[in-house]
N, CA and C atoms as a LAMMPS dump frame, in Angstrom:
ITEM: TIMESTEP
0
ITEM: NUMBER OF ATOMS
576
ITEM: BOX BOUNDS ff ff ff
-5.0000000000000000e+02 5.0000000000000000e+02
-5.0000000000000000e+02 5.0000000000000000e+02
-5.0000000000000000e+02 5.0000000000000000e+02
ITEM: ATOMS id mol type element x y z
1 1 1 N 467.518 -107.811 194.224
2 1 2 C 468.043 -107.502 192.916
3 1 3 C 467.216 -108.231 191.871
4 2 1 N 467.049 -107.579 190.709
5 2 2 C 466.293 -108.2 189.63
6 2 3 C 467.202 -108.442 188.438
7 3 1 N 466.969 -109.518 187.682
8 3 2 C 467.782 -109.754 186.49
9 3 3 C 467.456 -108.718 185.419
10 4 1 N 468.446 -108.371 184.576
11 4 2 C 468.247 -107.386 183.521
12 4 3 C 467.122 -107.832 182.589
13 5 1 N 466.227 -106.901 182.273
14 5 2 C 465.113 -107.197 181.377
15 5 3 C 463.895 -107.742 182.099
16 6 1 N 463.958 -107.871 183.399
17 6 2 C 462.839 -108.395 184.179
18 6 3 C 462.673 -107.553 185.432
19 7 1 N 461.464 -107.484 185.917
20 7 2 C 461.227 -106.8 187.185
21 7 3 C 460.958 -107.814 188.298
22 8 1 N 461.094 -109.103 187.984
23 8 2 C 460.92 -110.153 188.978
24 8 3 C 462.197 -110.286 189.797
25 9 1 N 462.088 -110.351 191.111
26 9 2 C 463.289 -110.447 191.945
27 9 3 C 464.064 -111.734 191.705
28 10 1 N 465.376 -111.576 191.628
29 10 2 C 466.274 -112.715 191.556
30 10 3 C 466.671 -113.119 192.97
31 11 1 N 466.966 -112.116 193.79
32 11 2 C 467.349 -112.321 195.181
33 11 3 C 466.547 -111.351 196.03
34 12 1 N 465.946 -111.837 197.089
35 12 2 C 465.245 -110.98 198.029
36 12 3 C 465.998 -111.05 199.346
37 13 1 N 466.537 -109.912 199.759
38 13 2 C 467.315 -109.861 200.988
39 13 3 C 467.327 -108.437 201.508
40 14 1 N 467.692 -108.283 202.751
41 14 2 C 467.828 -106.953 203.34
42 14 3 C 469.105 -106.319 202.792
43 15 1 N 469.018 -105.076 202.35
44 15 2 C 470.207 -104.409 201.836
45 15 3 C 470.153 -102.937 202.192
46 16 1 N 471.263 -102.28 202.011
47 16 2 C 471.317 -100.842 202.206
48 16 3 C 471.027 -100.164 200.875
49 17 1 N 470.655 -98.916 200.957
50 17 2 C 470.416 -98.146 199.751
51 17 3 C 471.755 -97.863 199.074
52 18 1 N 471.8 -98.081 197.764
53 18 2 C 473.004 -97.834 196.988
54 18 3 C 472.811 -96.537 196.213
55 19 1 N 473.785 -95.647 196.282
56 19 2 C 473.738 -94.404 195.519
57 19 3 C 474.859 -94.433 194.495
58 20 1 N 474.474 -94.349 193.216
59 20 2 C 475.442 -94.311 192.134
60 20 3 C 475.497 -92.886 191.613
61 21 1 N 476.704 -92.353 191.422
62 21 2 C 476.868 -90.99 190.933
63 21 3 C 477.868 -90.953 189.804
64 22 1 N 477.567 -90.148 188.812
65 22 2 C 478.488 -89.89 187.724
66 22 3 C 478.662 -88.377 187.656
67 23 1 N 479.865 -87.85 187.874
68 23 2 C 480.072 -86.394 187.867
69 23 3 C 479.607 -85.72 186.575
70 24 1 N 479.673 -86.428 185.45
71 24 2 C 479.201 -85.856 184.18
72 24 3 C 477.706 -85.557 184.23
73 25 1 N 476.947 -86.392 184.93
74 25 2 C 475.5 -86.189 185.01
75 25 3 C 475.162 -84.889 185.734
76 26 1 N 476.027 -84.491 186.665
77 26 2 C 475.772 -83.271 187.428
78 26 3 C 475.956 -82.019 186.576
79 27 1 N 476.557 -82.16 185.417
80 27 2 C 476.782 -81.026 184.52
81 27 3 C 475.654 -80.851 183.509
82 28 1 N 474.693 -81.747 183.485
83 28 2 C 473.569 -81.648 182.551
84 28 3 C 472.572 -80.624 183.08
85 29 1 N 471.813 -80.051 182.157
86 29 2 C 470.866 -78.986 182.51
87 29 3 C 469.444 -79.532 182.445
88 30 1 N 468.747 -79.455 183.584
89 30 2 C 467.386 -79.959 183.692
90 30 3 C 466.416 -78.807 183.886
91 31 1 N 465.269 -78.908 183.246
92 31 2 C 464.163 -77.982 183.469
93 31 3 C 463.002 -78.851 183.924
94 32 1 N 462.57 -78.668 185.16
95 32 2 C 461.568 -79.538 185.765
96 32 3 C 460.264 -78.778 185.978
97 33 1 N 459.159 -79.436 185.663
98 33 2 C 457.834 -78.833 185.796
99 33 3 C 456.869 -79.877 186.342
100 34 1 N 455.826 -79.413 186.991
101 34 2 C 454.738 -80.305 187.354
102 34 3 C 453.829 -80.426 186.143
103 35 1 N 453.497 -81.647 185.776
104 35 2 C 452.625 -81.882 184.625
105 35 3 C 451.178 -81.963 185.086
106 36 1 N 450.317 -81.252 184.395
107 36 2 C 448.885 -81.372 184.65
108 36 3 C 448.378 -82.445 183.691
109 37 1 N 448.175 -83.633 184.212
110 37 2 C 447.751 -84.778 183.409
111 37 3 C 446.292 -85.104 183.699
112 38 1 N 445.717 -85.985 182.907
113 38 2 C 444.29 -86.278 183.018
114 38 3 C 443.88 -86.788 184.392
115 39 1 N 444.802 -87.396 185.131
116 39 2 C 444.446 -87.937 186.441
117 39 3 C 444.225 -86.844 187.492
118 40 1 N 444.55 -85.583 187.198
119 40 2 C 444.28 -84.49 188.144
120 40 3 C 443.238 -83.524 187.59
121 41 1 N 442.514 -83.967 186.567
122 41 2 C 441.454 -83.15 185.982
123 41 3 C 440.112 -83.854 186.149
124 42 1 N 439.115 -83.076 186.493
125 42 2 C 437.756 -83.596 186.629
126 42 3 C 436.893 -82.944 185.555
127 43 1 N 436.167 -83.752 184.794
128 43 2 C 435.315 -83.202 183.733
129 43 3 C 434.104 -82.511 184.357
130 44 1 N 433.901 -81.254 183.95
131 44 2 C 432.77 -80.457 184.435
132 44 3 C 431.649 -80.478 183.405
133 45 1 N 432.033 -80.321 182.122
134 45 2 C 431.025 -80.243 181.065
135 45 3 C 431.649 -80.622 179.732
136 46 1 N 430.862 -81.305 178.901
137 46 2 C 431.302 -81.625 177.544
138 46 3 C 430.367 -80.927 176.575
139 47 1 N 430.932 -80.151 175.673
140 47 2 C 430.158 -79.443 174.662
141 47 3 C 430.495 -80.07 173.315
142 48 1 N 429.654 -81.041 172.897
143 48 2 C 429.946 -81.768 171.663
144 48 3 C 429.831 -80.874 170.439
145 49 1 N 428.936 -79.89 170.489
146 49 2 C 428.766 -78.985 169.353
147 49 3 C 430.031 -78.172 169.098
148 50 1 N 430.664 -77.694 170.162
149 50 2 C 431.902 -76.914 170.03
150 50 3 C 433.151 -77.801 170.098
151 51 1 N 432.925 -79.094 170.275
152 51 2 C 434.006 -80.066 170.386
153 51 3 C 435.012 -79.654 171.462
154 52 1 N 434.475 -79.328 172.64
155 52 2 C 435.344 -78.93 173.749
156 52 3 C 434.833 -79.551 175.048
157 53 1 N 435.716 -79.542 176.018
158 53 2 C 435.379 -80.067 177.335
159 53 3 C 435.897 -79.076 178.374
160 54 1 N 435.091 -78.829 179.392
161 54 2 C 435.507 -77.974 180.501
162 54 3 C 435.946 -78.9 181.625
163 55 1 N 437.156 -78.663 182.141
164 55 2 C 437.688 -79.485 183.219
165 55 3 C 438.099 -78.613 184.4
166 56 1 N 438.092 -79.228 185.571
167 56 2 C 438.483 -78.555 186.805
168 56 3 C 439.718 -79.247 187.348
169 57 1 N 440.659 -78.446 187.819
170 57 2 C 441.889 -78.968 188.405
171 57 3 C 441.605 -79.497 189.807
172 58 1 N 441.92 -80.774 190.048
173 58 2 C 441.733 -81.415 191.354
174 58 3 C 443.057 -82.042 191.779
175 59 1 N 443.876 -81.241 192.451
176 59 2 C 445.212 -81.706 192.837
177 59 3 C 445.144 -82.578 194.088
178 60 1 N 445.975 -83.624 194.157
179 60 2 C 445.984 -84.511 195.326
180 60 3 C 446.416 -83.754 196.591
181 61 1 N 445.918 -84.205 197.742
182 61 2 C 446.228 -83.558 199.019
183 61 3 C 447.729 -83.481 199.282
184 62 1 N 448.464 -84.552 198.992
185 62 2 C 449.91 -84.535 199.255
186 62 3 C 450.582 -83.443 198.423
187 63 1 N 450.163 -83.283 197.198
188 63 2 C 450.713 -82.222 196.345
189 63 3 C 450.422 -80.858 196.982
190 64 1 N 449.18 -80.642 197.373
191 64 2 C 448.794 -79.361 197.971
192 64 3 C 449.607 -79.063 199.226
193 65 1 N 449.803 -80.07 200.067
194 65 2 C 450.546 -79.882 201.316
195 65 3 C 452.029 -79.634 201.079
196 66 1 N 452.629 -80.412 200.209
197 66 2 C 454.077 -80.328 199.99
198 66 3 C 454.478 -79.103 199.165
199 67 1 N 453.726 -78.793 198.14
200 67 2 C 454.108 -77.708 197.231
201 67 3 C 454.123 -76.359 197.944
202 68 1 N 453.174 -76.137 198.805
203 68 2 C 453.137 -74.844 199.496
204 68 3 C 454.369 -74.656 200.386
205 69 1 N 455.003 -75.741 200.808
206 69 2 C 456.207 -75.66 201.643
207 69 3 C 457.503 -75.662 200.826
208 70 1 N 457.5 -76.296 199.662
209 70 2 C 458.734 -76.531 198.91
210 70 3 C 459.013 -75.538 197.798
211 71 1 N 457.981 -74.894 197.25
212 71 2 C 458.178 -74.083 196.068
213 71 3 C 457.94 -72.614 196.362
214 72 1 N 458.126 -71.773 195.36
215 72 2 C 458.067 -70.328 195.521
216 72 3 C 456.67 -69.771 195.663
217 73 1 N 456.566 -68.461 195.497
218 73 2 C 455.313 -67.751 195.729
219 73 3 C 454.416 -67.692 194.501
220 74 1 N 454.922 -68.112 193.336
221 74 2 C 454.138 -68.054 192.112
222 74 3 C 454.271 -69.35 191.311
223 75 1 N 453.291 -69.586 190.466
224 75 2 C 453.312 -70.713 189.535
225 75 3 C 453.205 -70.153 188.126
226 76 1 N 453.852 -70.804 187.2
227 76 2 C 453.769 -70.418 185.794
228 76 3 C 453.027 -71.531 185.072
229 77 1 N 451.885 -71.197 184.504
230 77 2 C 451.118 -72.159 183.717
231 77 3 C 451.579 -72.037 182.269
232 78 1 N 451.95 -73.16 181.677
233 78 2 C 452.526 -73.171 180.328
234 78 3 C 451.618 -73.962 179.397
235 79 1 N 451.332 -73.389 178.228
236 79 2 C 450.605 -74.104 177.188
237 79 3 C 451.579 -75.134 176.618
238 80 1 N 451.463 -76.374 177.075
239 80 2 C 452.493 -77.393 176.881
240 80 3 C 452.799 -77.723 175.425
241 81 1 N 451.793 -77.935 174.603
242 81 2 C 452.04 -78.334 173.215
243 81 3 C 452.904 -77.333 172.46
244 82 1 N 452.469 -76.071 172.359
245 82 2 C 453.287 -75.07 171.658
246 82 3 C 454.65 -74.839 172.329
247 83 1 N 454.709 -74.932 173.657
248 83 2 C 455.984 -74.759 174.362
249 83 3 C 456.979 -75.837 173.949
250 84 1 N 456.531 -77.086 173.932
251 84 2 C 457.423 -78.186 173.562
252 84 3 C 457.837 -78.092 172.095
253 85 1 N 456.925 -77.633 171.228
254 85 2 C 457.282 -77.424 169.821
255 85 3 C 458.391 -76.376 169.704
256 86 1 N 458.254 -75.279 170.463
257 86 2 C 459.285 -74.229 170.442
258 86 3 C 460.613 -74.764 170.983
259 87 1 N 460.563 -75.557 172.044
260 87 2 C 461.787 -76.132 172.607
261 87 3 C 462.488 -77.03 171.589
262 88 1 N 461.72 -77.853 170.893
263 88 2 C 462.295 -78.733 169.869
264 88 3 C 462.957 -77.902 168.762
265 89 1 N 462.259 -76.857 168.311
266 89 2 C 462.769 -76.013 167.23
267 89 3 C 464.06 -75.3 167.645
268 90 1 N 464.046 -74.673 168.825
269 90 2 C 465.218 -73.932 169.307
270 90 3 C 466.385 -74.89 169.572
271 91 1 N 466.104 -76.052 170.111
272 91 2 C 467.152 -77.045 170.363
273 91 3 C 467.805 -77.471 169.053
274 92 1 N 466.978 -77.715 168.058
275 92 2 C 467.496 -78.11 166.743
276 92 3 C 468.369 -77.001 166.153
277 93 1 N 467.875 -75.756 166.224
278 93 2 C 468.613 -74.615 165.67
279 93 3 C 469.968 -74.414 166.342
280 94 1 N 470.073 -74.756 167.628
281 94 2 C 471.314 -74.576 168.384
282 94 3 C 472.145 -75.859 168.483
283 95 1 N 471.711 -76.918 167.807
284 95 2 C 472.456 -78.176 167.832
285 95 3 C 472.446 -78.853 169.196
286 96 1 N 471.368 -78.649 169.959
287 96 2 C 471.273 -79.238 171.293
288 96 3 C 470.559 -80.58 171.241
289 97 1 N 471.037 -81.505 172.048
290 97 2 C 470.376 -82.801 172.187
291 97 3 C 469.495 -82.726 173.426
292 98 1 N 468.216 -82.953 173.227
293 98 2 C 467.215 -82.771 174.271
294 98 3 C 466.452 -84.068 174.473
295 99 1 N 466.278 -84.466 175.724
296 99 2 C 465.329 -85.54 176.018
297 99 3 C 464.247 -84.933 176.889
298 100 1 N 463.056 -85.484 176.78
299 100 2 C 461.933 -84.936 177.541
300 100 3 C 460.955 -86.056 177.854
301 101 1 N 460.225 -85.871 178.935
302 101 2 C 459.195 -86.842 179.265
303 101 3 C 458.759 -86.749 180.709
304 102 1 N 457.684 -87.471 180.987
305 102 2 C 457.214 -87.591 182.362
306 102 3 C 458.215 -88.433 183.138
307 103 1 N 458.427 -88.085 184.381
308 103 2 C 459.343 -88.828 185.239
309 103 3 C 458.692 -90.149 185.642
310 104 1 N 459.506 -91.191 185.65
311 104 2 C 459.089 -92.516 186.104
312 104 3 C 459.568 -92.661 187.545
313 105 1 N 458.643 -92.866 188.459
314 105 2 C 458.992 -92.952 189.885
315 105 3 C 459.192 -94.405 190.28
316 106 1 N 460.326 -94.677 190.929
317 106 2 C 460.663 -96.033 191.354
318 106 3 C 461.069 -96.039 192.814
319 107 1 N 460.893 -97.182 193.434
320 107 2 C 461.353 -97.382 194.805
321 107 3 C 462.858 -97.622 194.74
322 108 1 N 463.638 -96.62 195.127
323 108 2 C 465.091 -96.731 195.04
324 108 3 C 465.662 -97.66 196.113
325 109 1 N 464.819 -98.171 197.013
326 109 2 C 465.266 -99.191 197.957
327 109 3 C 465.371 -100.551 197.276
328 110 1 N 464.793 -100.653 196.075
329 110 2 C 464.897 -101.876 195.287
330 110 3 C 465.906 -101.598 194.185
331 111 1 N 466.938 -102.401 194.115
332 111 2 C 468.012 -102.211 193.141
333 111 3 C 467.663 -102.923 191.836
334 112 1 N 466.784 -102.313 191.054
335 112 2 C 466.398 -102.895 189.775
336 112 3 C 467.622 -102.95 188.858
337 113 1 N 467.866 -104.107 188.283
338 113 2 C 469.033 -104.244 187.406
339 113 3 C 468.893 -103.363 186.166
340 114 1 N 467.661 -103.082 185.727
341 114 2 C 467.48 -102.229 184.55
342 114 3 C 468.005 -100.82 184.831
343 115 1 N 467.797 -100.32 186.043
344 115 2 C 468.301 -98.981 186.4
345 115 3 C 469.829 -99 186.511
346 116 1 N 470.372 -100.053 187.115
347 116 2 C 471.826 -100.174 187.246
348 116 3 C 472.457 -100.316 185.862
349 117 1 N 471.845 -101.117 185.008
350 117 2 C 472.339 -101.299 183.64
351 117 3 C 472.306 -99.956 182.89
352 118 1 N 471.219 -99.2 183.018
353 118 2 C 471.118 -97.885 182.369
354 118 3 C 472.218 -96.952 182.856
355 119 1 N 472.504 -96.994 184.151
356 119 2 C 473.58 -96.162 184.7
357 119 3 C 474.926 -96.553 184.085
358 120 1 N 475.204 -97.85 184.079
359 120 2 C 476.482 -98.34 183.554
360 120 3 C 476.657 -98.036 182.069
361 121 1 N 475.559 -98.04 181.319
362 121 2 C 475.604 -97.79 179.877
363 121 3 C 475.515 -96.3 179.539
364 122 1 N 475.271 -95.454 180.541
365 122 2 C 475.131 -94.021 180.278
366 122 3 C 473.843 -93.677 179.556
367 123 1 N 472.805 -94.465 179.778
368 123 2 C 471.517 -94.249 179.125
369 123 3 C 470.851 -92.997 179.704
370 124 1 N 470.545 -91.993 178.861
371 124 2 C 469.966 -90.749 179.372
372 124 3 C 468.564 -90.905 179.96
373 125 1 N 467.946 -92.07 179.801
374 125 2 C 466.632 -92.28 180.413
375 125 3 C 466.703 -92.16 181.937
376 126 1 N 467.906 -92.266 182.494
377 126 2 C 468.073 -92.106 183.944
378 126 3 C 467.614 -90.731 184.423
379 127 1 N 467.702 -89.725 183.546
380 127 2 C 467.268 -88.377 183.924
381 127 3 C 465.757 -88.299 184.097
382 128 1 N 465.047 -89.332 183.664
383 128 2 C 463.592 -89.359 183.788
384 128 3 C 463.152 -90.342 184.866
385 129 1 N 464.038 -90.643 185.815
386 129 2 C 463.706 -91.519 186.949
387 129 3 C 463.923 -90.745 188.246
388 130 1 N 463.068 -91.044 189.207
389 130 2 C 463.152 -90.351 190.485
390 130 3 C 462.575 -91.249 191.572
391 131 1 N 463.003 -90.996 192.801
392 131 2 C 462.537 -91.767 193.962
393 131 3 C 461.006 -91.669 194.078
394 132 1 N 460.372 -92.793 194.358
395 132 2 C 458.911 -92.893 194.445
396 132 3 C 458.304 -91.911 195.454
397 133 1 N 459.047 -91.547 196.472
398 133 2 C 458.566 -90.598 197.481
399 133 3 C 458.078 -89.293 196.831
400 134 1 N 458.702 -88.901 195.729
401 134 2 C 458.39 -87.628 195.074
402 134 3 C 457.296 -87.741 194.019
403 135 1 N 456.63 -88.859 193.958
404 135 2 C 455.62 -89.11 192.932
405 135 3 C 454.518 -88.048 192.908
406 136 1 N 454.213 -87.457 194.037
407 136 2 C 453.171 -86.432 194.101
408 136 3 C 453.504 -85.233 193.207
409 137 1 N 454.79 -85.044 192.857
410 137 2 C 455.191 -83.906 192.03
411 137 3 C 454.754 -84.055 190.577
412 138 1 N 454.475 -85.275 190.138
413 138 2 C 454.022 -85.527 188.766
414 138 3 C 454.857 -84.715 187.774
415 139 1 N 456.137 -84.96 187.8
416 139 2 C 457.117 -84.107 187.124
417 139 3 C 457.311 -84.452 185.647
418 140 1 N 457.466 -83.407 184.868
419 140 2 C 457.872 -83.498 183.469
420 140 3 C 459.224 -82.817 183.374
421 141 1 N 460.17 -83.463 182.695
422 141 2 C 461.514 -82.899 182.611
423 141 3 C 461.947 -82.697 181.166
424 142 1 N 462.706 -81.626 180.983
425 142 2 C 463.462 -81.382 179.759
426 142 3 C 464.922 -81.43 180.176
427 143 1 N 465.732 -82.199 179.463
428 143 2 C 467.142 -82.332 179.811
429 143 3 C 467.972 -82.015 178.577
430 144 1 N 468.871 -81.043 178.715
431 144 2 C 469.808 -80.708 177.647
432 144 3 C 471.064 -81.53 177.889
433 145 1 N 471.376 -82.41 176.95
434 145 2 C 472.496 -83.326 177.126
435 145 3 C 473.832 -82.742 176.68
436 146 1 N 473.783 -81.631 175.961
437 146 2 C 475.015 -80.959 175.549
438 146 3 C 474.768 -79.453 175.654
439 147 1 N 475.725 -78.654 175.272
440 147 2 C 475.549 -77.204 175.342
441 147 3 C 476.44 -76.616 176.415
442 148 1 N 476.883 -75.41 176.164
443 148 2 C 477.805 -74.726 177.074
444 148 3 C 477.053 -73.912 178.118
445 149 1 N 477.473 -74.053 179.354
446 149 2 C 476.894 -73.275 180.452
447 149 3 C 477.579 -71.912 180.517
448 150 1 N 476.893 -70.961 181.137
449 150 2 C 477.486 -69.652 181.404
450 150 3 C 478.544 -69.823 182.498
451 151 1 N 479.341 -68.777 182.738
452 151 2 C 480.414 -68.851 183.75
453 151 3 C 479.896 -69.237 185.128
454 152 1 N 478.685 -68.768 185.48
455 152 2 C 478.149 -69.071 186.807
456 152 3 C 477.442 -70.427 186.861
457 153 1 N 477.474 -71.169 185.746
458 153 2 C 476.919 -72.522 185.748
459 153 3 C 475.528 -72.645 185.165
460 154 1 N 474.813 -71.537 185.001
461 154 2 C 473.453 -71.657 184.472
462 154 3 C 473.489 -71.799 182.952
463 155 1 N 472.401 -72.283 182.417
464 155 2 C 472.276 -72.486 180.978
465 155 3 C 471.151 -71.596 180.491
466 156 1 N 471.432 -70.796 179.482
467 156 2 C 470.446 -69.841 178.993
468 156 3 C 470.08 -70.173 177.55
469 157 1 N 468.787 -70.14 177.27
470 157 2 C 468.287 -70.427 175.932
471 157 3 C 467.149 -69.455 175.652
472 158 1 N 467.319 -68.604 174.662
473 158 2 C 466.28 -67.629 174.325
474 158 3 C 465.236 -68.278 173.425
475 159 1 N 463.967 -68.069 173.798
476 159 2 C 462.859 -68.639 173.041
477 159 3 C 461.887 -67.508 172.722
478 160 1 N 461.82 -67.129 171.451
479 160 2 C 460.917 -66.052 171.033
480 160 3 C 459.465 -66.464 171.216
481 161 1 N 458.623 -65.502 171.61
482 161 2 C 457.188 -65.732 171.723
483 161 3 C 456.766 -66.521 172.937
484 162 1 N 457.661 -66.706 173.881
485 162 2 C 457.339 -67.512 175.056
486 162 3 C 456.264 -66.865 175.93
487 163 1 N 456.278 -65.538 176.029
488 163 2 C 455.292 -64.843 176.868
489 163 3 C 453.858 -65.168 176.478
490 164 1 N 453.621 -65.444 175.201
491 164 2 C 452.278 -65.766 174.728
492 164 3 C 451.784 -67.121 175.254
493 165 1 N 452.698 -67.942 175.711
494 165 2 C 452.35 -69.296 176.151
495 165 3 C 452.275 -69.441 177.658
496 166 1 N 452.559 -68.349 178.395
497 166 2 C 452.666 -68.422 179.85
498 166 3 C 451.605 -67.578 180.543
499 167 1 N 451.178 -68.056 181.698
500 167 2 C 450.327 -67.289 182.602
501 167 3 C 450.918 -67.436 183.995
502 168 1 N 451.218 -66.32 184.639
503 168 2 C 451.784 -66.344 185.991
504 168 3 C 450.652 -66.114 186.988
505 169 1 N 450.554 -66.999 187.983
506 169 2 C 449.55 -66.858 189.04
507 169 3 C 450.24 -67.043 190.387
508 170 1 N 449.65 -66.48 191.424
509 170 2 C 450.214 -66.701 192.759
510 170 3 C 450.02 -68.167 193.124
511 171 1 N 450.909 -68.693 193.942
512 171 2 C 450.809 -70.095 194.336
513 171 3 C 449.508 -70.343 195.102
514 172 1 N 449.046 -69.339 195.863
515 172 2 C 447.776 -69.479 196.583
516 172 3 C 446.614 -69.631 195.615
517 173 1 N 446.614 -68.832 194.552
518 173 2 C 445.556 -68.947 193.542
519 173 3 C 445.596 -70.324 192.897
520 174 1 N 446.788 -70.769 192.565
521 174 2 C 446.94 -72.067 191.913
522 174 3 C 446.47 -73.205 192.817
523 175 1 N 446.831 -73.165 194.09
524 175 2 C 446.53 -74.273 194.997
525 175 3 C 445.131 -74.22 195.587
526 176 1 N 444.571 -73.02 195.766
527 176 2 C 443.33 -72.893 196.525
528 176 3 C 442.091 -72.583 195.706
529 177 1 N 442.244 -72.209 194.46
530 177 2 C 441.046 -71.905 193.684
531 177 3 C 440.646 -73.126 192.873
532 178 1 N 439.424 -73.118 192.442
533 178 2 C 438.962 -74.21 191.596
534 178 3 C 439.133 -73.771 190.149
535 179 1 N 440.366 -73.872 189.661
536 179 2 C 440.674 -73.443 188.307
537 179 3 C 439.987 -74.359 187.303
538 180 1 N 439.399 -73.744 186.289
539 180 2 C 438.766 -74.501 185.221
540 180 3 C 439.42 -74.14 183.895
541 181 1 N 439.485 -75.131 183.011
542 181 2 C 440.095 -74.955 181.701
543 181 3 C 439.158 -75.501 180.64
544 182 1 N 439.16 -74.868 179.479
545 182 2 C 438.437 -75.395 178.325
546 182 3 C 439.456 -76.047 177.4
547 183 1 N 439.215 -77.299 177.083
548 183 2 C 440.114 -78.049 176.222
549 183 3 C 439.39 -78.443 174.942
550 184 1 N 440.08 -78.352 173.846
551 184 2 C 439.528 -78.746 172.552
552 184 3 C 439.593 -80.26 172.436
553 185 1 N 438.486 -80.876 172.062
554 185 2 C 438.473 -82.322 171.87
555 185 3 C 439.092 -82.659 170.521
556 186 1 N 439.818 -83.745 170.482
557 186 2 C 440.416 -84.201 169.239
558 186 3 C 439.759 -85.507 168.857
559 187 1 N 439.263 -85.56 167.637
560 187 2 C 438.598 -86.772 167.18
561 187 3 C 439.621 -87.859 166.919
562 188 1 N 439.26 -89.071 167.299
563 188 2 C 440.093 -90.237 167.047
564 188 3 C 439.796 -90.723 165.638
565 189 1 N 440.797 -90.734 164.769
566 189 2 C 440.609 -91.137 163.383
567 189 3 C 440.849 -92.619 163.156
568 190 1 N 440.995 -93.367 164.215
569 190 2 C 441.229 -94.8 164.079
570 190 3 C 439.967 -95.486 163.573
571 191 1 N 440.169 -96.431 162.684
572 191 2 C 439.033 -97.247 162.21
573 191 3 C 439.053 -98.552 162.969
574 192 1 N 437.876 -98.968 163.404
575 192 2 C 437.791 -100.247 164.143
576 192 3 C 437.698 -101.423 163.229
């Protein structure tokens, strides 16, 4: 166990895994995606004149092995920036409280007091934590903290113009091809 506000162990001992559950948390609506972050991209070419960079997707072996067994037959590639802007706008228009972010993976065999404290306080950051075993998923989550579900339990939110931001590919194409992307470089305006 670790004291609150510290990750240094207070007590080191053999213990069983503790599972904390709040029935209210099970009623929240999560949208989970794999994030394509810089650590899975390899630079192929930099074009300074066009201020762009060509990158190749290099997914880790564990991701390649697990995803083909765990997920469906297709992948949806989403233009993340405009998608998140649309989600923020639609959430605001519907009075929805939304949290979003990359998942933080922790060893749930270690009972960090910060996680227990967050649970006890009802801190929504808990929705962005997951067992370290799943780290290969590199997950990004959107969590709707309020809003009414349909009778069958699902949550529906219409987002205009979404088709323009999506590309559907077969999972085989996504996992087995050497997909390349052109990214626009953004100049850093910081002064040293």
